[in-house]
N, CA, C and O atoms as a GROMACS GRO file, in nm:
protein
  304
    1MET      N    1   0.083  -0.122  -0.002
    1MET     CA    2   0.004   0.010   0.013
    1MET      C    3   0.080   0.136   0.002
    1MET      O    4   0.038   0.240  -0.049
    2GLU      N    5   0.210   0.113   0.061
    2GLU     CA    6   0.292   0.224   0.053
    2GLU      C    7   0.342   0.287  -0.074
    2GLU      O    8   0.376   0.405  -0.089
    3ASN      N    9   0.343   0.182  -0.170
    3ASN     CA   10   0.381   0.224  -0.309
    3ASN      C   11   0.259   0.235  -0.393
    3ASN      O   12   0.278   0.258  -0.512
    4GLY      N   13   0.135   0.221  -0.351
    4GLY     CA   14   0.032   0.221  -0.431
    4GLY      C   15  -0.005   0.105  -0.485
    4GLY      O   16   0.074   0.010  -0.487
    5VAL      N   17  -0.135   0.096  -0.539
    5VAL     CA   18  -0.183  -0.015  -0.594
    5VAL      C   19  -0.183   0.003  -0.752
    5VAL      O   20  -0.244   0.098  -0.801
    6SER      N   21  -0.111  -0.094  -0.836
    6SER     CA   22  -0.094  -0.090  -0.970
    6SER      C   23  -0.239  -0.060  -1.044
    6SER      O   24  -0.340  -0.121  -1.009
    7LYS      N   25  -0.238   0.028  -1.136
    7LYS     CA   26  -0.358   0.060  -1.220
    7LYS      C   27  -0.406  -0.068  -1.300
    7LYS      O   28  -0.525  -0.082  -1.328
    8ASP      N   29  -0.313  -0.156  -1.334
    8ASP     CA   30  -0.345  -0.281  -1.420
    8ASP      C   31  -0.430  -0.363  -1.312
    8ASP      O   32  -0.539  -0.410  -1.343
    9VAL      N   33  -0.376  -0.377  -1.184
    9VAL     CA   34  -0.435  -0.458  -1.082
    9VAL      C   35  -0.582  -0.416  -1.062
    9VAL      O   36  -0.675  -0.496  -1.063
   10ILE      N   37  -0.595  -0.277  -1.043
   10ILE     CA   38  -0.728  -0.219  -1.020
   10ILE      C   39  -0.826  -0.235  -1.135
   10ILE      O   40  -0.943  -0.270  -1.119
   11ASP      N   41  -0.766  -0.205  -1.258
   11ASP     CA   42  -0.859  -0.231  -1.367
   11ASP      C   43  -0.905  -0.367  -1.388
   11ASP      O   44  -1.023  -0.387  -1.416
   12SER      N   45  -0.814  -0.470  -1.376
   12SER     CA   46  -0.860  -0.608  -1.386
   12SER      C   47  -0.954  -0.660  -1.267
   12SER      O   48  -1.040  -0.748  -1.280
   13SER      N   49  -0.926  -0.601  -1.166
   13SER     CA   50  -1.011  -0.634  -1.043
   13SER      C   51  -1.142  -0.579  -1.080
   13SER      O   52  -1.239  -0.654  -1.068
   14VAL      N   53  -1.160  -0.460  -1.122
   14VAL     CA   54  -1.296  -0.406  -1.146
   14VAL      C   55  -1.361  -0.472  -1.264
   14VAL      O   56  -1.483  -0.486  -1.272
   15HIS      N   57  -1.271  -0.514  -1.359
   15HIS     CA   58  -1.346  -0.576  -1.472
   15HIS      C   59  -1.392  -0.718  -1.434
   15HIS      O   60  -1.495  -0.761  -1.487
   16GLN      N   61  -1.320  -0.798  -1.341
   16GLN     CA   62  -1.369  -0.919  -1.296
   16GLN      C   63  -1.491  -0.904  -1.204
   16GLN      O   64  -1.582  -0.987  -1.206
   17LEU      N   65  -1.493  -0.806  -1.131
   17LEU     CA   66  -1.614  -0.781  -1.046
   17LEU      C   67  -1.736  -0.742  -1.118
   17LEU      O   68  -1.847  -0.773  -1.072
   18GLU      N   69  -1.722  -0.663  -1.247
   18GLU     CA   70  -1.834  -0.641  -1.322
   18GLU      C   71  -1.880  -0.766  -1.387
   18GLU      O   72  -2.001  -0.783  -1.403
   19ILE      N   73  -1.796  -0.850  -1.424
   19ILE     CA   74  -1.832  -0.980  -1.489
   19ILE      C   75  -1.911  -1.070  -1.397
   19ILE      O   76  -2.012  -1.130  -1.434
   20LYS      N   77  -1.855  -1.078  -1.260
   20LYS     CA   78  -1.914  -1.161  -1.182
   20LYS      C   79  -2.065  -1.106  -1.122
   20LYS      O   80  -2.156  -1.181  -1.089
   21GLN      N   81  -2.068  -0.964  -1.114
   21GLN     CA   82  -2.203  -0.912  -1.080
   21GLN      C   83  -2.313  -0.927  -1.187
   21GLN      O   84  -2.431  -0.942  -1.158
   22ARG      N   85  -2.267  -0.922  -1.312
   22ARG     CA   86  -2.367  -0.946  -1.422
   22ARG      C   87  -2.385  -1.078  -1.461
   22ARG      O   88  -2.470  -1.104  -1.546
   23GLU      N   89  -2.315  -1.168  -1.410
   23GLU     CA   90  -2.343  -1.329  -1.443
   23GLU      C   91  -2.462  -1.371  -1.378
   23GLU      O   92  -2.494  -1.330  -1.267
   24VAL      N   93  -2.536  -1.458  -1.451
   24VAL     CA   94  -2.649  -1.510  -1.400
   24VAL      C   95  -2.594  -1.668  -1.374
   24VAL      O   96  -2.571  -1.746  -1.466
   25SER      N   97  -2.578  -1.697  -1.246
   25SER     CA   98  -2.511  -1.825  -1.227
   25SER      C   99  -2.612  -1.926  -1.163
   25SER      O  100  -2.717  -1.887  -1.113
   26GLY      N  101  -2.575  -2.057  -1.168
   26GLY     CA  102  -2.647  -2.151  -1.114
   26GLY      C  103  -2.570  -2.180  -0.953
   26GLY      O  104  -2.497  -2.276  -0.927
   27SER      N  105  -2.603  -2.089  -0.875
   27SER     CA  106  -2.512  -2.106  -0.764
   27SER      C  107  -2.588  -2.184  -0.637
   27SER      O  108  -2.558  -2.168  -0.519
   28GLY      N  109  -2.682  -2.261  -0.683
   28GLY     CA  110  -2.764  -2.342  -0.588
   28GLY      C  111  -2.892  -2.299  -0.562
   28GLY      O  112  -2.977  -2.379  -0.521
   29MET      N  113  -2.924  -2.152  -0.585
   29MET     CA  114  -3.054  -2.130  -0.550
   29MET      C  115  -3.114  -2.040  -0.686
   29MET      O  116  -3.034  -2.006  -0.773
   30PRO      N  117  -3.229  -2.011  -0.696
   30PRO     CA  118  -3.301  -1.951  -0.814
   30PRO      C  119  -3.226  -1.799  -0.811
   30PRO      O  120  -3.188  -1.738  -0.712
   31TYR      N  121  -3.219  -1.759  -0.944
   31TYR     CA  122  -3.151  -1.630  -0.958
   31TYR      C  123  -3.256  -1.517  -0.895
   31TYR      O  124  -3.206  -1.421  -0.837
   32GLY      N  125  -3.381  -1.524  -0.904
   32GLY     CA  126  -3.473  -1.425  -0.851
   32GLY      C  127  -3.447  -1.407  -0.693
   32GLY      O  128  -3.440  -1.296  -0.639
   33LEU      N  129  -3.434  -1.520  -0.631
   33LEU     CA  130  -3.392  -1.534  -0.495
   33LEU      C  131  -3.272  -1.474  -0.437
   33LEU      O  132  -3.262  -1.420  -0.327
   34GLU      N  133  -3.168  -1.491  -0.538
   34GLU     CA  134  -3.033  -1.424  -0.519
   34GLU      C  135  -3.049  -1.276  -0.518
   34GLU      O  136  -2.987  -1.209  -0.436
   35LEU      N  137  -3.136  -1.215  -0.613
   35LEU     CA  138  -3.152  -1.080  -0.630
   35LEU      C  139  -3.228  -1.024  -0.499
   35LEU      O  140  -3.202  -0.916  -0.446
   36MET      N  141  -3.318  -1.107  -0.458
   36MET     CA  142  -3.398  -1.055  -0.341
   36MET      C  143  -3.302  -1.047  -0.210
   36MET      O  144  -3.296  -0.951  -0.134
   37LEU      N  145  -3.231  -1.163  -0.201
   37LEU     CA  146  -3.131  -1.158  -0.072
   37LEU      C  147  -3.026  -1.049  -0.096
   37LEU      O  148  -2.975  -0.993   0.002
   38GLY      N  149  -2.992  -1.018  -0.219
   38GLY     CA  150  -2.889  -0.906  -0.228
   38GLY      C  151  -2.945  -0.770  -0.196
   38GLY      O  152  -2.872  -0.683  -0.150
   39CYS      N  153  -3.077  -0.749  -0.220
   39CYS     CA  154  -3.146  -0.637  -0.171
   39CYS      C  155  -3.191  -0.613  -0.038
   39CYS      O  156  -3.232  -0.507   0.008
   40LEU      N  157  -3.180  -0.723   0.019
   40LEU     CA  158  -3.228  -0.724   0.176
   40LEU      C  159  -3.174  -0.632   0.270
   40LEU      O  160  -3.245  -0.574   0.352
   41PRO      N  161  -3.021  -0.612   0.258
   41PRO     CA  162  -2.968  -0.501   0.347
   41PRO      C  163  -3.030  -0.362   0.331
   41PRO      O  164  -3.059  -0.285   0.423
   42ALA      N  165  -3.045  -0.341   0.198
   42ALA     CA  166  -3.104  -0.203   0.171
   42ALA      C  167  -3.251  -0.195   0.245
   42ALA      O  168  -3.291  -0.098   0.309
   43CYS      N  169  -3.318  -0.310   0.223
   43CYS     CA  170  -3.449  -0.297   0.288
   43CYS      C  171  -3.447  -0.273   0.440
   43CYS      O  172  -3.515  -0.188   0.497
   44ILE      N  173  -3.365  -0.353   0.495
   44ILE     CA  174  -3.340  -0.345   0.651
   44ILE      C  175  -3.305  -0.215   0.695
   44ILE      O  176  -3.358  -0.162   0.793
   45HIS      N  177  -3.212  -0.159   0.622
   45HIS     CA  178  -3.156   0.000   0.660
   45HIS      C  179  -3.229   0.097   0.587
   45HIS      O  180  -3.172   0.203   0.561
   46ARG      N  181  -3.356   0.080   0.546
   46ARG     CA  182  -3.445   0.169   0.489
   46ARG      C  183  -3.382   0.251   0.376
   46ARG      O  184  -3.392   0.374   0.371
   47ASP      N  185  -3.315   0.178   0.286
   47ASP     CA  186  -3.248   0.238   0.171
   47ASP      C  187  -3.335   0.194   0.056
   47ASP      O  188  -3.432   0.122   0.080
   48ASP      N  189  -3.305   0.232  -0.076
   48ASP     CA  190  -3.376   0.197  -0.189
   48ASP      C  191  -3.323   0.068  -0.235
   48ASP      O  192  -3.207   0.066  -0.277
   49PRO      N  193  -3.386  -0.032  -0.232
   49PRO     CA  194  -3.344  -0.170  -0.264
   49PRO      C  195  -3.309  -0.175  -0.431
   49PRO      O  196  -3.223  -0.249  -0.478
   50LEU      N  197  -3.386  -0.089  -0.504
   50LEU     CA  198  -3.362  -0.079  -0.655
   50LEU      C  199  -3.213  -0.012  -0.683
   50LEU      O  200  -3.144  -0.050  -0.778
   51GLU      N  201  -3.177   0.081  -0.599
   51GLU     CA  202  -3.037   0.134  -0.624
   51GLU      C  203  -2.934   0.020  -0.622
   51GLU      O  204  -2.833   0.027  -0.692
   52ILE      N  205  -2.957  -0.085  -0.542
   52ILE     CA  206  -2.855  -0.193  -0.528
   52ILE      C  207  -2.852  -0.261  -0.673
   52ILE      O  208  -2.745  -0.299  -0.719
   53LEU      N  209  -2.961  -0.276  -0.738
   53LEU     CA  210  -2.958  -0.344  -0.867
   53LEU      C  211  -2.918  -0.267  -0.991
   53LEU      O  212  -2.904  -0.320  -1.102
   54ASP      N  213  -2.899  -0.138  -0.964
   54ASP     CA  214  -2.851  -0.056  -1.077
   54ASP      C  215  -2.698  -0.063  -1.093
   54ASP      O  216  -2.629   0.034  -1.061
   55LEU      N  217  -2.644  -0.176  -1.142
   55LEU     CA  218  -2.508  -0.189  -1.151
   55LEU      C  219  -2.444  -0.084  -1.240
   55LEU      O  220  -2.330  -0.050  -1.207
   56ASP      N  221  -2.494  -0.032  -1.339
   56ASP     CA  222  -2.438   0.073  -1.424
   56ASP      C  223  -2.386   0.195  -1.334
   56ASP      O  224  -2.271   0.236  -1.336
   57LYS      N  225  -2.480   0.241  -1.261
   57LYS     CA  226  -2.461   0.344  -1.191
   57LYS      C  227  -2.350   0.328  -1.089
   57LYS      O  228  -2.266   0.415  -1.068
   58SER      N  229  -2.357   0.205  -1.023
   58SER     CA  230  -2.248   0.175  -0.912
   58SER      C  231  -2.104   0.166  -0.980
   58SER      O  232  -2.001   0.210  -0.929
   59PHE      N  233  -2.114   0.103  -1.101
   59PHE     CA  234  -1.971   0.089  -1.140
   59PHE      C  235  -1.916   0.213  -1.212
   59PHE      O  236  -1.795   0.233  -1.220
   60THR      N  237  -2.018   0.305  -1.270
   60THR     CA  238  -1.975   0.431  -1.326
   60THR      C  239  -1.907   0.513  -1.193
   60THR      O  240  -1.800   0.574  -1.202
   61GLN      N  241  -1.978   0.504  -1.080
   61GLN     CA  242  -1.936   0.572  -0.960
   61GLN      C  243  -1.802   0.517  -0.920
   61GLN      O  244  -1.709   0.592  -0.890
   62LEU      N  245  -1.793   0.387  -0.918
   62LEU     CA  246  -1.666   0.336  -0.866
   62LEU      C  247  -1.546   0.382  -0.970
   62LEU      O  248  -1.440   0.426  -0.925
   63LYS      N  249  -1.564   0.371  -1.079
   63LYS     CA  250  -1.465   0.404  -1.190
   63LYS      C  251  -1.430   0.562  -1.174
   63LYS      O  252  -1.316   0.607  -1.187
   64GLU      N  253  -1.535   0.630  -1.147
   64GLU     CA  254  -1.503   0.788  -1.118
   64GLU      C  255  -1.424   0.799  -0.992
   64GLU      O  256  -1.334   0.884  -0.988
   65ASN      N  257  -1.443   0.730  -0.896
   65ASN     CA  258  -1.389   0.750  -0.761
   65ASN      C  259  -1.225   0.702  -0.775
   65ASN      O  260  -1.132   0.752  -0.712
   66LEU      N  261  -1.217   0.603  -0.863
   66LEU     CA  262  -1.078   0.528  -0.889
   66LEU      C  263  -0.982   0.630  -0.969
   66LEU      O  264  -0.860   0.612  -0.976
   67LYS      N  265  -1.035   0.720  -1.017
   67LYS     CA  266  -0.955   0.838  -1.101
   67LYS      C  267  -0.882   0.921  -0.992
   67LYS      O  268  -0.772   0.971  -1.012
   68THR      N  269  -0.955   0.932  -0.868
   68THR     CA  270  -0.882   1.003  -0.761
   68THR      C  271  -0.742   0.949  -0.736
   68THR      O  272  -0.726   0.828  -0.722
   69GLU      N  273  -0.648   1.030  -0.730
   69GLU     CA  274  -0.509   0.983  -0.677
   69GLU      C  275  -0.512   0.909  -0.549
   69GLU      O  276  -0.555   0.955  -0.444
   70ARG      N  277  -0.459   0.786  -0.566
   70ARG     CA  278  -0.443   0.692  -0.449
   70ARG      C  279  -0.567   0.674  -0.367
   70ARG      O  280  -0.565   0.675  -0.244
   71TYR      N  281  -0.684   0.657  -0.447
   71TYR     CA  282  -0.822   0.635  -0.384
   71TYR      C  283  -0.818   0.517  -0.294
   71TYR      O  284  -0.854   0.531  -0.177
   72LEU      N  285  -0.780   0.408  -0.337
   72LEU     CA  286  -0.772   0.287  -0.249
   72LEU      C  287  -0.698   0.299  -0.140
   72LEU      O  288  -0.748   0.256  -0.036
   73GLU      N  289  -0.578   0.352  -0.134
   73GLU     CA  290  -0.479   0.363  -0.044
   73GLU      C  291  -0.542   0.446   0.091
   73GLU      O  292  -0.497   0.432   0.205
   74LYS      N  293  -0.641   0.526   0.058
   74LYS     CA  294  -0.688   0.625   0.171
   74LYS      C  295  -0.766   0.532   0.262
   74LYS      O  296  -0.784   0.574   0.376
   75PHE      N  297  -0.815   0.412   0.231
   75PHE     CA  298  -0.896   0.328   0.315
   75PHE      C  299  -0.804   0.225   0.398
   75PHE      O  300  -0.857   0.138   0.468
   76ASN      N  301  -0.691   0.237   0.389
   76ASN     CA  302  -0.599   0.141   0.475
   76ASN      C  303  -0.590   0.178   0.601
   76ASN      O  304  -0.522   0.113   0.680
   0.00000   0.00000   0.00000
């Protein structure tokens, strides 16, 4: 963390995360149930559960944040 995280590592990690989040997998439970369980924390904490499902907005915000110098290192 002292030397920063490589841009290649960040880009490839975000890319893998995007693929994983958009994949409809057979993880042992119906896809609709996976979506509902993913929205549950937002419901419990009185947030908008549909915001959780808006992947494009979330990834756009993440990519914008990552343009900030040493963005990830600030959370160490």
